[in-house]
ZAMARGU-4260 file (C-alpha; in steps of 0.2 Angstrom, whole numbers, plus 5000, padded with zeros to 4 digits):
<rodrens>
0) 4879/5108/4949 | 4860/5115/4942 | 4855/5131/4940 | 4841/5139/4936 | 4837/5153/4925
5) 4844/5171/4930 | 4860/5175/4939 | 4850/5178/4955 | 4839/5166/4967 | 4821/5171/4969
10) 4814/5172/4986 | 4795/5164/4990 | 4784/5177/4994 | 4770/5172/5005 | 4754/5184/5005
15) 4739/5185/5014 | 4729/5185/4996 | 4714/5174/4996 | 4719/5159/4985 | 4708/5165/4968
20) 4721/5180/4968 | 4736/5172/4974 | 4734/5157/4960 | 4731/5171/4949 | 4749/5179/4955
25) 4758/5163/4952 | 4749/5163/4934 | 4757/5179/4930 | 4774/5173/4938 | 4774/5159/4926
30) 4771/5170/4911 | 4784/5182/4915 | 4796/5167/4916 | 4808/5169/4902 | 4814/5154/4892
35) 4830/5149/4894 | 4841/5133/4886 | 4852/5121/4892 | 4872/5121/4896 | 4884/5108/4899
40) 4899/5115/4907 | 4914/5105/4909 | 4931/5108/4920 | 4945/5099/4922 | 4938/5088/4937
45) 4918/5090/4934 | 4904/5094/4925 | 4892/5107/4929 | 4876/5111/4921 | 4866/5129/4921
50) 4849/5132/4913 | 4853/5150/4905 | 4841/5163/4897 | 4838/5169/4877 | 4846/5186/4879
55) 4862/5179/4888 | 4879/5186/4883 | 4895/5175/4883 | 4899/5186/4900 | 4882/5182/4910
60) 4887/5161/4907 | 4903/5164/4911 | 4903/5177/4924 | 4890/5160/4932 | 4902/5145/4929
65) 4916/5159/4937 | 4904/5161/4952 | 4898/5142/4954 | 4916/5138/4954 | 4922/5153/4968
70) 4934/5158/4953 | 4939/5178/4954 | 4954/5178/4944 | 4943/5175/4929 | 4956/5184/4915
75) 4965/5168/4913 | 4949/5158/4908 | 4937/5155/4895 | 4924/5143/4888 | 4929/5137/4873
80) 4918/5124/4859 | 4924/5114/4843 | 4914/5118/4829 | 4918/5110/4813 | 4934/5101/4819
85) 4942/5119/4824 | 4945/5125/4844 | 4937/5143/4847 | 4930/5153/4862 | 4917/5160/4868
90) 4915/5178/4866 | 4909/5189/4879 | 4901/5203/4872 | 4890/5192/4859 | 4874/5182/4863
95) 4875/5165/4867 | 4863/5158/4855 | 4872/5171/4841 | 4885/5164/4840 | 4892/5149/4828
100) 4891/5134/4842 | 4882/5118/4839 | 4863/5119/4841 | 4859/5105/4852 | 4849/5098/4866
105) 4861/5104/4877 | 4877/5113/4872 | 4893/5109/4878 | 4908/5120/4882 | 4925/5118/4891
110) 4931/5128/4905 | 4949/5130/4902 | 4964/5141/4904 | 4964/5153/4889 | 4982/5164/4894
115) 4993/5158/4905 | 5006/5167/4917 | 5022/5170/4915 | 5027/5168/4932 | 5014/5155/4940
120) 5021/5160/4960 | 5018/5175/4958 | 5002/5178/4948 | 4992/5163/4952 | 4983/5170/4968
125) 4968/5157/4971 | 4971/5140/4977 | 4955/5136/4964 | 4964/5145/4950 | 4979/5136/4954
130) 4972/5119/4954 | 4962/5122/4937 | 4981/5125/4930 | 4989/5109/4938 | 4975/5099/4930
135) 4976/5107/4913 | 4996/5106/4912 | 4997/5090/4919 | 4984/5084/4904 | 4995/5092/4890
140) 5009/5084/4897 | 5001/5068/4899 | 4993/5073/4879 | 5011/5074/4873 | 5004/5092/4869
145) 5018/5100/4879 | 5036/5090/4878 | 5045/5086/4893 | 5061/5075/4895 | 5059/5059/4904
150) 5069/5064/4920 | 5057/5078/4921 | 5043/5069/4919 | 5047/5056/4933 | 5049/5071/4943
155) 5034/5081/4941 | 5024/5062/4942 | 5029/5063/4960 | 5024/5079/4964 | 5006/5075/4958
160) 5008/5059/4969 | 5011/5070/4982 | 4997/5082/4977 | 4985/5066/4978 | 4990/5054/4988
165) 5000/5067/5001 | 5016/5059/5012 | 5021/5043/5007 | 5018/5031/5020 | 5028/5014/5016
170) 5015/5003/5025 | 5000/5011/5020 | 5006/5015/4999 | 5012/4998/4995 | 5018/4991/4979
175) 5005/4992/4964 | 4996/5009/4972 | 4999/5020/4957 | 4992/5006/4944 | 4976/5017/4940
180) 4986/5032/4939 | 4991/5040/4922 | 5009/5049/4927 | 5016/5046/4913 | 5016/5052/4892
185) 5015/5037/4880 | 5031/5042/4872 | 5041/5039/4887 | 5032/5022/4892 | 5040/5016/4873
190) 5058/5022/4875 | 5064/5014/4890 | 5060/4996/4891 | 5053/4997/4910 | 5039/4987/4918
195) 5025/4998/4928 | 5032/4990/4944 | 5050/4999/4939 | 5042/5017/4935 | 5033/5017/4951
200) 5050/5014/4961 | 5054/5028/4952 | 5042/5039/4955 | 5041/5033/4973 | 5059/5038/4976
205) 5054/5054/4973 | 5039/5056/4981 | 5047/5050/4996 | 5056/5066/4996 | 5042/5078/4997
210) 5037/5074/5016 | 5029/5088/5021 | 5025/5096/5005 | 5004/5100/5006 | 4991/5099/4992
215) 4992/5115/4986 | 5012/5118/4986 | 5013/5100/4977 | 5004/5108/4965 | 5014/5122/4963
220) 5031/5115/4964 | 5023/5105/4947 | 5019/5122/4937 | 5034/5130/4940 | 5043/5115/4933
225) 5033/5114/4919 | 5032/5135/4916 | 5052/5132/4910 | 5046/5117/4899 | 5047/5125/4879
230) 5030/5122/4874 | 5021/5127/4889 | 5008/5141/4885 | 5010/5142/4866 | 4997/5143/4857
235) 5000/5134/4839 | 4995/5138/4821 | 5001/5131/4804 | 5003/5147/4794 | 5014/5150/4776
240) 5023/5165/4770 | 5013/5163/4753 | 4995/5158/4749 | 5001/5141/4740 | 5007/5130/4757
245) 5011/5128/4775 | 5027/5129/4779 | 5028/5139/4797 | 5021/5137/4814 | 5018/5153/4822
250) 5016/5153/4841 | 5006/5165/4854 | 5012/5167/4874 | 5013/5177/4886 | 5028/5182/4882
255) 5024/5186/4862 | 5023/5180/4844 | 5037/5166/4838 | 5038/5159/4822 | 5043/5139/4821
260) 5049/5127/4808 | 5036/5116/4803 | 5044/5102/4812 | 5053/5112/4826 | 5043/5118/4842
265) 5054/5121/4853 | 5067/5134/4845 | 5060/5148/4836 | 5068/5155/4821 | 5059/5173/4825
270) 5052/5180/4840 | 5042/5198/4844 | 5040/5203/4861 | 5025/5212/4866 | 5032/5227/4870
275) 5042/5228/4852 | 5027/5226/4843 | 5018/5242/4836 | 5004/5235/4830 | 4995/5218/4821
280) 4980/5219/4811 | 4975/5207/4798 | 4965/5205/4781 | 4955/5190/4778 | 4969/5177/4776
285) 4983/5189/4777 | 4990/5193/4796 | 5003/5207/4796 | 5015/5211/4813 | 5023/5228/4813
290) 5036/5232/4824 | 5038/5245/4835 | 5057/5251/4826 | 5049/5258/4811 | 5066/5252/4803
295) 5063/5234/4806 | 5055/5221/4793 | 5035/5220/4794 | 5033/5202/4796 | 5017/5197/4785
300) 5010/5178/4783 | 4992/5170/4779 | 4983/5154/4788 | 4972/5144/4781 | 4956/5154/4786
305) 4949/5170/4790 | 4943/5162/4807 | 4961/5156/4812 | 4966/5174/4809 | 4954/5181/4819
310) 4958/5167/4834 | 4977/5173/4832 | 4972/5192/4836 | 4960/5187/4850 | 4973/5178/4858
315) 4986/5191/4853 | 4977/5206/4858 | 4971/5193/4877 | 4991/5190/4880 | 4995/5208/4877
320) 4983/5216/4888 | 4988/5204/4902 | 5008/5209/4898 | 5005/5227/4901 | 4996/5223/4917
325) 5008/5214/4924 | 5020/5229/4922 | 5008/5240/4928 | 5005/5247/4946 | 4993/5233/4953
330) 4974/5238/4954 | 4964/5237/4970 | 4957/5220/4967 | 4972/5213/4964 | 4980/5222/4979
335) 4967/5216/4991 | 4969/5198/4982 | 4986/5198/4984 | 4983/5204/5003 | 4972/5189/5004
340) 4983/5175/4998 | 4997/5181/5009 | 4987/5181/5023 | 4978/5163/5018 | 4996/5154/5014
345) 4999/5163/5032 | 4986/5155/5039 | 4990/5138/5029 | 5009/5139/5033 | 5005/5142/5051
350) 4991/5125/5052 | 5002/5116/5042 | 5016/5120/5054 | 5003/5117/5070 | 4995/5098/5060
355) 5012/5093/5056 | 5016/5097/5075 | 5000/5088/5080 | 5007/5074/5068 | 5025/5074/5076
360) 5017/5071/5090 | 5003/5059/5086 | 5018/5051/5079 | 5031/5052/5094 | 5014/5045/5103
365) 5014/5032/5092 | 5031/5028/5092 | 5030/5027/5112 | 5014/5017/5113 | 5023/5004/5101
370) 5038/5006/5111 | 5027/5001/5126 | 5018/4988/5117 | 5034/4982/5115 | 5042/4982/5131
375) 5025/4975/5138 | 5027/4962/5125 | 5045/4959/5132 | 5040/4959/5149 | 5029/4947/5147
380) 5037/4936/5135 | 5055/4937/5149 | 5039/4934/5166 | 5034/4919/5154 | 5053/4913/5151
385) 5056/4917/5171 | 5039/4906/5174 | 5046/4893/5160 | 5062/4895/5170 | 5054/4892/5188
390) 5044/4875/5182 | 5060/4870/5176 | 5071/4873/5188 | 5058/4867/5202 | 5056/4850/5191
395) 5078/4852/5191 | 5077/4853/5210 | 5063/4840/5209 | 5075/4829/5200 | 5091/4835/5208
400) 5081/4828/5225 | 5079/4812/5217 | 5096/4811/5210 | 5101/4816/5228 | 5092/4800/5235
405) 5098/4789/5221 | 5116/4796/5224 | 5115/4793/5245 | 5106/4776/5240 | 5122/4775/5229
410) 5135/4780/5243 | 5127/4769/5257 | 5128/4754/5241 | 5145/4760/5242 | 5149/4762/5258
415) 5142/4743/5259 | 5152/4739/5243 | 5169/4746/5252 | 5168/4740/5268 | 5165/4721/5260
420) 5179/4726/5250 | 5191/4731/5264 | 5183/4714/5273 | 5189/4705/5256 | 5205/4714/5257
425) 5211/4712/5271 | 5208/4693/5270 | 5215/4691/5255 | 5229/4699/5263 | 5226/4687/5278
430) 5227/4673/5262 | 5241/4680/5256 | 5253/4681/5270 | 5247/4664/5274 | 5252/4660/5254
435) 5270/4667/5256 | 5271/4657/5272 | 5267/4640/5263 | 5280/4648/5251 | 5292/4650/5262
440) 5292/4633/5271 | 5287/4625/5252 | 5304/4634/5247 | 5311/4628/5264 | 5307/4611/5261
445) 5314/4612/5242 | 5330/4618/5248 | 5331/4603/5261 | 5324/4592/5248 | 5339/4600/5236
450) 5350/4599/5253 | 5345/4579/5255 | 5347/4576/5236 | 5362/4584/5236 | 5368/4573/5250
455) 5360/4557/5241 | 5369/4561/5223 | 5387/4561/5235 | 5385/4545/5244 | 5378/4538/5227
460) 5395/4543/5221 | 5404/4536/5232 | 5395/4521/5235 | 5400/4521/5217 | 5416/4522/5218
465) 5417/4510/5232 | 5413/4498/5221 | 5421/4499/5202 | 5438/4490/5208 | 5430/4475/5210
470) 5423/4476/5195 | 5441/4480/5182 | 5448/4465/5192 | 5434/4454/5188 | 5434/4462/5169
475) 5454/4460/5171 | 5452/4439/5174 | 5441/4438/5160 | 5452/4445/5146 | 5467/4435/5154
480) 5457/4418/5149 | 5459/4419/5131 | 5475/4430/5129 | 5482/4412/5135 | 5478/4406/5116
485) 5482/4422/5109 | 5490/4432/5120 | 5496/4444/5105 | 5480/4447/5096 | 5472/4450/5115
490) 5484/4464/5120 | 5480/4472/5102 | 5462/4473/5106 | 5463/4482/5122 | 5476/4494/5116
</rodrens>
């Protein structure tokens, strides 16, 4: 966003003077125009460019940036820059160009949160404030400036996805839709041997549970989880209890000052709440914290540079002022902002409810439409099947008619065959009767033949009996002739 010099817009005035006088007036305005310098301000999601007057103080530039963002909760933020490897903040009461900033053709600042709220849900009133905090805290977690457990990072990632993509839709959010999003710290990715598809599946499982949560609500849920992390909102500085070496860390946050071991940024060894601190002062590299209890021990430590002590003191003063401000009755401005925030939340709630109802009705209408289309398709399919069945039945009827005709013809043939068979049967019966009669006659003839044979046998036997004595007499006569010669021998041979 480009801004012209000055904090107010210039109006173009048309006059009826002669051209010469008009040109003279324009040249006069050009001579009065102040000198400017260019500034680039980078927020968490945008870059802005401004033309600033040479005489501007830090507050003039800061107010211009806040107006450009539409930000009213200005007390949380500041303009940060880096000089000689050290991050510091632009002073509001000094001229921009008089401060120790990098003198370049275009001076660069980062618009960041300098102080953090104790309770984000109560203190962050504007949606833009909440959004800037969300982006900054998310980046700190991803850059591992704030430690977060793997389980919590997956849950936070699911809220970040809800804030970016809205409600989960399996038809739209197909596998791989998070491939280009940075959602988890590299430490967590290295700690577990899981593929990108596995991480996406875990995040999506939580993401699907957030259906119906608006973007600002998802960002607030993210911040409510993040504010309970041990390193949330803490600015760390290396310090020492002696001038020779650094052996401690000093942390400044919304609740007070904390002293940590050099290798432990989670659990402080000692803490000084703002309500228990009477005074903080520094002398060159030495900084002193005096407790409110006069009997308590005064804590003294050393930092590496005088600039570090000044920065620590600046952050302590700002956090203490906000600490005291939270515990006082809200100013008229804050009361108005809270009332507007409540009205805005109520309006958004009603709007979200209306949108949810419309979405539900639309989904129901789509489901009804899909059901009607499914039913129509089903009816069309049933009609098609009925037509096919009708065609099949017609073909079957024709086939049956053909079969009936064939059966009728076959029946006629069978009837004719039956008649012929009946005739053949009758013929066979007659033939059988004839055969039976012939058999009976043959049997009768056979019996008669047998009788005749028997009779003949008997007659033959009788004739034999009548002829046998004559033969015996002849034989006797034959035998008696030799006996006369030798009668004894002959009688023995006949014995």
